[in-house]
Each structure stands twice: as structure tokens, then as C-alpha cells.
C-alpha positions as CSV (number, residue, x, y, z in Angstrom):
1,M,32.1,0.1,-5.7
2,A,32.6,3.0,-8.1
3,R,32.7,6.6,-6.9
4,E,29.6,7.4,-8.9
5,Q,27.6,4.6,-7.2
6,V,28.7,5.9,-3.7
7,F,27.6,9.4,-4.6
8,A,24.2,8.0,-5.9
9,I,23.7,6.1,-2.6
10,L,24.5,9.2,-0.6
11,M,22.2,11.3,-2.7
12,L,19.3,8.9,-2.3
13,L,19.8,8.7,1.4
14,G,19.8,12.5,1.6
15,F,16.5,12.7,-0.4
16,S,14.9,10.0,1.7
17,F,15.9,11.7,5.0
18,Y,14.4,14.9,3.8
19,M,11.2,13.2,2.7
20,I,10.9,11.4,6.1
21,W,11.3,14.8,7.8
22,D,8.6,16.3,5.6
23,Q,6.1,13.5,6.1
24,Y,6.8,13.3,9.8
25,H,4.5,16.3,10.2
26,W,1.6,14.4,8.8
27,W,2.3,11.2,10.7
28,S,2.4,13.1,14.0
29,S,-0.5,15.5,13.4
30,R,-3.1,13.2,11.6
31,D,-4.3,10.0,13.1
32,D,-5.2,8.5,9.7
33,Y,-1.5,8.8,8.7
34,S,0.1,7.6,11.9
35,F,0.9,4.3,10.2
36,G,3.6,6.3,8.4
37,F,6.0,5.8,11.3
38,L,6.2,2.2,10.2
39,V,7.0,3.1,6.5
40,P,10.8,3.6,6.9
41,L,11.1,0.4,8.9
42,F,9.1,-1.6,6.4
43,A,11.1,-0.1,3.5
44,I,14.4,-1.0,5.2
45,Y,13.1,-4.5,6.0
46,V,12.1,-5.2,2.4
47,I,15.6,-4.2,1.2
48,Y,17.1,-6.4,3.9
49,D,14.9,-9.3,2.9
50,R,15.8,-8.9,-0.8
51,W,19.5,-8.3,-0.2
52,P,20.6,-11.8,-1.3
53,R,18.9,-11.3,-4.7
54,I,20.3,-7.7,-5.0
55,K,23.8,-8.9,-4.2
56,S,23.4,-11.7,-6.7
57,H,22.6,-9.2,-9.5
58,L,25.4,-6.9,-8.5
59,S,28.0,-9.7,-8.4
60,G,27.1,-10.9,-11.8
61,V,26.1,-14.5,-10.7
62,Y,23.5,-15.6,-13.2
63,D,21.6,-18.9,-13.5
64,R,22.7,-19.4,-17.2
65,P,24.9,-17.7,-19.7
66,V,23.4,-14.5,-21.3
67,M,24.4,-12.3,-24.2
68,L,26.2,-9.3,-22.9
69,K,25.7,-6.5,-25.5
70,V,24.3,-3.1,-25.8
71,N,21.5,-2.9,-28.4
72,W,18.6,-0.5,-29.2
73,R,16.4,-2.0,-26.6
74,V,19.0,-1.3,-23.8
75,R,19.4,2.3,-25.1
76,W,15.7,2.9,-25.1
77,F,15.3,1.8,-21.5
78,E,18.3,3.9,-20.5
79,W,16.9,7.0,-22.1
80,A,13.5,6.3,-20.4
81,A,15.4,6.0,-17.1
82,Y,17.1,9.3,-17.6
83,A,13.7,10.9,-18.4
84,V,12.2,9.5,-15.2
85,F,15.2,10.6,-13.2
86,L,15.0,14.2,-14.5
87,G,11.2,14.3,-13.9
88,G,11.7,12.9,-10.4
89,I,14.4,15.3,-9.4
90,S,12.4,18.2,-10.8
91,L,9.3,17.3,-8.8
92,F,11.3,16.7,-5.7
93,V,13.0,20.1,-6.0
94,V,9.7,21.9,-6.7
95,G,8.1,20.2,-3.7
96,A,11.1,21.1,-1.5
97,I,11.0,24.7,-2.5
98,L,7.2,24.9,-1.9
99,R,7.7,23.2,1.5
100,S,10.4,25.7,2.5
101,V,8.3,28.7,1.4
102,T,4.8,27.8,2.6
103,G,5.5,25.2,5.3
104,P,3.9,21.7,5.4
105,Q,1.2,21.3,2.8
106,N,-0.3,18.4,0.9
107,P,0.9,19.4,-2.7
108,A,4.5,19.8,-1.5
109,S,4.6,16.5,0.4
110,L,3.0,14.7,-2.6
111,A,5.4,16.2,-5.1
112,I,8.3,15.1,-2.9
113,A,7.0,11.6,-2.6
114,V,6.2,11.3,-6.3
115,G,9.7,12.7,-7.1
116,F,11.4,10.1,-4.9
117,S,9.3,7.3,-6.4
118,G,10.8,8.1,-9.7
119,L,14.3,8.9,-8.5
120,L,15.1,5.6,-6.7
121,P,14.3,3.1,-9.4
122,S,15.7,5.2,-12.2
123,T,18.9,5.7,-10.3
124,V,19.2,2.0,-9.6
125,F,18.8,1.3,-13.3
126,I,21.2,4.0,-14.5
127,M,24.0,3.3,-12.0
128,N,24.1,-0.4,-12.4
129,R,25.0,-0.7,-16.1
130,E,27.8,-2.9,-15.1
131,C,28.3,-5.6,-12.4
132,L,30.8,-5.2,-9.6
133,G,33.3,-7.2,-11.7
134,G,33.1,-4.6,-14.6
135,E,31.1,-6.7,-17.0
136,L,27.9,-5.4,-18.6
137,M,24.7,-6.4,-16.7
138,P,22.1,-7.9,-19.0
139,L,18.9,-5.8,-19.5
140,K,16.8,-8.5,-18.0
141,H,18.8,-8.5,-14.8
142,R,19.0,-4.7,-14.7
143,L,15.2,-4.6,-14.8
144,S,14.9,-7.3,-12.2
145,L,17.3,-5.4,-9.9
146,T,15.3,-2.2,-10.4
147,G,12.1,-4.1,-9.6
148,L,13.4,-5.1,-6.2
149,F,13.4,-1.4,-5.2
150,L,9.8,-0.6,-6.3
151,F,8.3,-1.1,-2.9
152,P,10.9,1.1,-1.1
153,A,10.2,3.7,-3.8
154,L,6.4,3.6,-4.1
155,V,5.4,3.1,-0.5
156,W,6.0,6.8,0.3
157,L,3.1,7.6,-2.0
158,I,0.8,5.9,0.5
159,S,2.2,7.7,3.6
160,A,2.0,11.1,2.0
161,P,-1.4,12.9,2.1
162,L,-3.3,13.4,-1.1
163,V,-4.1,16.8,-2.5
164,S,-7.0,18.2,-0.4
165,A,-9.4,18.5,-3.4
166,L,-8.8,14.9,-4.5
167,E,-9.0,13.5,-1.0
168,T,-12.3,15.3,-0.4
169,K,-13.7,13.9,-3.7
170,I,-12.7,10.4,-2.8
171,R,-14.1,10.8,0.8
172,V,-17.4,12.2,-0.4
173,F,-17.8,9.5,-3.0
174,L,-17.1,6.7,-0.5
175,L,-19.4,8.3,2.1
176,T,-22.2,8.6,-0.4
177,Q,-21.8,4.9,-1.4
178,V,-21.8,3.7,2.2
179,T,-24.9,5.7,3.1
180,F,-26.7,4.5,-0.1
181,V,-25.9,0.8,0.5
182,V,-26.9,1.0,4.2
183,F,-30.2,2.7,3.4
184,N,-31.2,0.3,0.7
185,L,-30.3,-2.8,2.7
186,F,-32.5,-1.6,5.6
187,D,-35.3,-0.6,3.2
188,L,-35.0,-4.0,1.5
189,M,-35.5,-5.7,4.9
190,G,-38.7,-3.7,5.4
191,L,-37.3,-1.6,8.3
192,E,-38.4,2.0,8.9
193,I,-35.7,4.3,7.6
194,D,-35.3,7.5,5.6
195,R,-32.4,9.3,4.1
196,E,-31.3,12.9,3.4
197,G,-27.8,13.1,2.1
198,N,-25.6,11.4,4.6
199,I,-28.2,11.5,7.4
200,L,-30.2,8.4,8.1
201,F,-33.6,8.9,10.0
202,L,-34.4,5.9,12.3
203,P,-37.4,5.3,14.5
204,K,-35.4,6.3,17.6
205,G,-33.6,9.3,16.1
206,R,-31.3,10.2,13.3
207,V,-27.7,9.0,12.6
208,G,-25.2,11.1,10.6
209,V,-22.7,9.0,8.7
210,E,-19.5,11.1,9.4
211,E,-16.6,11.6,7.1
212,A,-14.5,9.2,9.2
213,C,-17.0,6.4,8.3
214,S,-16.4,6.8,4.6
215,G,-13.6,4.2,4.8
216,I,-10.8,6.3,3.3
217,Y,-8.7,5.8,6.4
218,S,-9.0,2.1,6.5
219,L,-8.5,2.0,2.7
220,T,-5.2,3.8,3.0
221,A,-4.0,1.5,5.8
222,C,-5.1,-1.6,4.0
223,I,-3.2,-0.6,0.9
224,F,-0.1,0.0,3.0
225,V,-0.4,-3.4,4.8
226,G,-1.4,-5.2,1.6
227,S,1.6,-3.7,-0.3
228,F,4.0,-4.8,2.4
229,L,2.7,-8.3,2.7
230,A,2.7,-8.7,-1.1
231,A,6.3,-7.4,-1.4
232,V,7.6,-9.8,1.3
233,F,5.5,-13.0,0.7
234,L,4.5,-13.0,-2.9
235,D,6.9,-13.8,-5.8
236,R,5.0,-12.7,-8.9
237,F,4.2,-9.2,-10.0
238,W,0.6,-10.0,-11.0
239,K,0.0,-11.7,-7.6
240,K,1.3,-8.6,-5.8
241,G,-1.0,-6.3,-7.8
242,L,-4.0,-8.6,-7.3
243,F,-3.3,-8.9,-3.6
244,V,-3.3,-5.1,-3.2
245,M,-6.6,-4.9,-5.1
246,A,-8.0,-7.6,-2.8
247,A,-6.8,-5.5,0.2
248,M,-8.7,-2.5,-1.1
249,V,-11.9,-4.5,-1.7
250,L,-11.6,-6.0,1.7
251,A,-11.2,-2.6,3.4
252,L,-14.3,-1.3,1.6
253,L,-16.4,-4.4,2.6
254,M,-15.2,-4.3,6.2
255,N,-16.0,-0.6,6.5
256,L,-19.5,-1.3,5.1
257,F,-19.9,-4.1,7.7
258,R,-18.9,-1.7,10.4
259,S,-21.4,1.0,9.2
260,L,-24.2,-1.6,9.0
261,F,-23.5,-2.8,12.6
262,L,-23.4,0.7,14.0
263,T,-26.6,1.6,12.2
264,S,-28.3,-1.5,13.5
265,W,-27.1,-0.7,17.0
266,S,-28.6,2.8,16.7
267,Y,-31.8,1.3,15.3
268,L,-32.2,-1.0,18.3
269,Y,-31.0,1.2,21.1
270,G,-31.0,4.8,19.8
271,P,-28.3,6.9,18.0
272,G,-26.6,7.8,21.3
273,A,-26.0,4.2,22.2
274,I,-23.0,3.9,19.8
275,N,-21.1,6.3,22.1
276,D,-21.9,4.3,25.3
277,S,-19.2,2.3,27.0
278,W,-18.8,-1.4,26.1
279,S,-17.8,-3.6,29.0
280,L,-16.5,-7.2,28.8
281,P,-16.3,-9.8,31.6
282,L,-13.0,-9.8,33.5
283,I,-11.8,-6.9,31.5
284,G,-14.2,-4.1,32.2
285,N,-14.7,-1.0,30.0
286,V,-13.0,-1.4,26.6
287,G,-14.3,1.8,25.1
288,T,-17.3,3.0,23.3
289,V,-19.3,0.8,20.9
290,H,-18.1,3.0,18.0
291,D,-14.4,2.7,18.9
292,V,-14.6,-1.0,19.7
293,M,-16.1,-1.8,16.4
294,G,-13.4,0.3,14.7
295,F,-10.6,-1.7,16.3
296,A,-12.5,-5.0,15.8
297,V,-12.9,-4.4,12.1
298,L,-9.2,-3.4,11.8
299,G,-8.1,-6.6,13.5
300,L,-10.5,-8.7,11.5
301,T,-9.3,-7.1,8.2
302,S,-5.6,-7.9,9.2
303,I,-6.5,-11.5,9.9
304,C,-8.3,-11.8,6.5
305,L,-5.3,-10.4,4.7
306,L,-3.0,-13.0,6.4
307,L,-5.4,-15.8,5.5
308,L,-5.3,-14.6,1.9
309,L,-1.6,-15.1,1.6
310,P,-1.6,-19.0,1.5
311,I,-4.3,-18.8,-1.2
312,F,-2.2,-16.5,-3.3
313,N,0.9,-18.7,-2.7
314,F,-0.9,-21.9,-3.5
315,K,0.7,-23.9,-6.4
316,L,-0.5,-27.0,-8.0
317,K,2.0,-29.8,-8.0
318,P,2.9,-31.0,-11.5
319,F,1.1,-34.2,-12.4
320,E,3.5,-37.1,-12.4
321,H,2.7,-40.3,-14.3
322,A,3.0,-43.4,-12.2
323,T,5.2,-45.2,-14.8
324,D,6.5,-47.8,-12.4
325,H,3.0,-48.6,-11.2
326,D,1.7,-48.9,-14.8
327,E,4.6,-51.3,-15.7
328,T,3.7,-53.4,-12.7
329,L,0.1,-53.6,-13.8
330,N,1.1,-54.5,-17.4
331,K,3.1,-57.4,-16.1
């Protein structure tokens, strides 16, 4: 391994440790980002899982002979990689300076995460112009090698908090949609209900659809889990993207189901009933109705994501003509 490659690895490790230290503040102080503690482990596991393919690219073992030459297309990708690298390191430095001056804040953490998401893949592409044997690595394999590091590079964008203004807009939008859908479904069924903003007026009292019920927390968690499952178990880029989109839709639908259930419970037993304890036989108290539904929906969402994997991995077997059988019939 060349000295430049060793230096690049040490540089990336240093940047990643600093980013983990920065995001640790959010993981430990905000419940909705506590899943971030799993992000470093999942990133390491994905690299470990893909290591045989990474090693194959680096060693120069290819399935078939390829043309080893530098053309305008290779140059274009290299210049693009240099541009991404410079942009990434600039964002990272700006975020680090902002972090050191003002302390933990959303823009600084997001800038650091975005910077690292550009640094890692661009460095992999730039530093692997040649295989370990000294031969030029074909462009196709350089791009394939870079693609193997996309999950470890981009997953930090999920575990870093959004800018407050953007996060608020998303939360308010989702909250408005959930309240609107719940109100219209109850009204469509002919049930007595009224609405003012995010407040639903029921026969036995009023229910406020809180910010936590907007679904932004479950949406973030589902994007993280969906991205990890897609990175490990799916083999096509379009399948990975479609699976993450399916995870987002599933998170929104499950949150809507949770809001409908809690509103129905409040309609039947009163708004205060969702904070009553829920007991199960042989187990006893398992928490309030509100909390139990939150954990139940989270578990159900995870099960649905796992059940989607075989569907996305389903492949039709190629149709084979029964030539021997046809010949027998002809005889």
C-alpha cells in the first residue's frame, strides 16, 4: 500500500472520529436521535460485509479482460472527484470551526456530516487510480469500488440533526397532514368531531396532536433502518433506492395508523385514557396506552420492512424449453 493511501486512510479515520464526537451530543441528548449510537457499528459492518468485493477491486482481479487506458471520460470523473473532495473538506472545516466557536448546533453538525459524505467517496475514487499491483484500475471498477462506500459515507446525514428551520417546516407539514387525515376519516364515518389547527374536539373532550405525533421521528428511524437493510441485502442500486422510499411510506402509514388508534381510544374512553396504564395478563403493567402503541407500531414497522426484503430480492427463473420432453413427444 502506497504512502499516500495510508495517509488518506488516517485522514478519513480522523475526520470520522471527530464527526462521531460531534454527533454524540445529539445522540445522547435527543431521544429521536438515539439510534445514532448504532450508526458507527452499522457503517463498520457494511464495510466488513463488502470487504471481499473491495479486496477484489484493489487486487485487480476482474471477471474479464478490460481496456486499461486513460481517456477523457476518466479525466472528467477525476476532476469531478477533486471538486467534490474540495467542497467536502471545505464544508467539514467550516462546520468544525463553527462547532469550536459556538458549541454543538445543528448547522455545524450538518455541515460536518455533508462534508464527510463528499470526502469519503471522492477520496476512495482519487486514491485508487491504480490497483495494488500497479496497473491502472478501469473506470467501471473505480466507480464500483466507490459505490461500495456510499452507505458508510451517507448514513451520517441521517444521524445528524437537520437545520432547525427545515426540521420545523417538515414537522409542521407532517403534523398538519396527520390531523387533516384523521379528522376527515372520522367525519366520513359520521362521527362527531371538530378541528381547530392541530386540536381535535371529540364528544368527551379535546385531543391535541402533538409535534411528536407528526411522524418525523419514526420517519428518520425508518430511513436509517431501510438504508442499512438495503445496503446489506439488496444488490441493485434501483432496488436500494426503492426500498428506502418504501420505508419512508411505511413509516408515514404506520404513524397515521397510530394516530387513528389513539384518537379512537380517546373518542371511546376520553382524552385522558391514552395516558392510562395498559396491563397484560401474566405480565402486568407495560406502560401507558400512548407509549405501548408507539413501541407496537415501531415493532410492526420493523417486521414489515423485513417482510419486504424477500419481495425485493425475488427473481424470476429463466424459462427453459423442455427440449428433451418435446423430442420424446415427437417420437
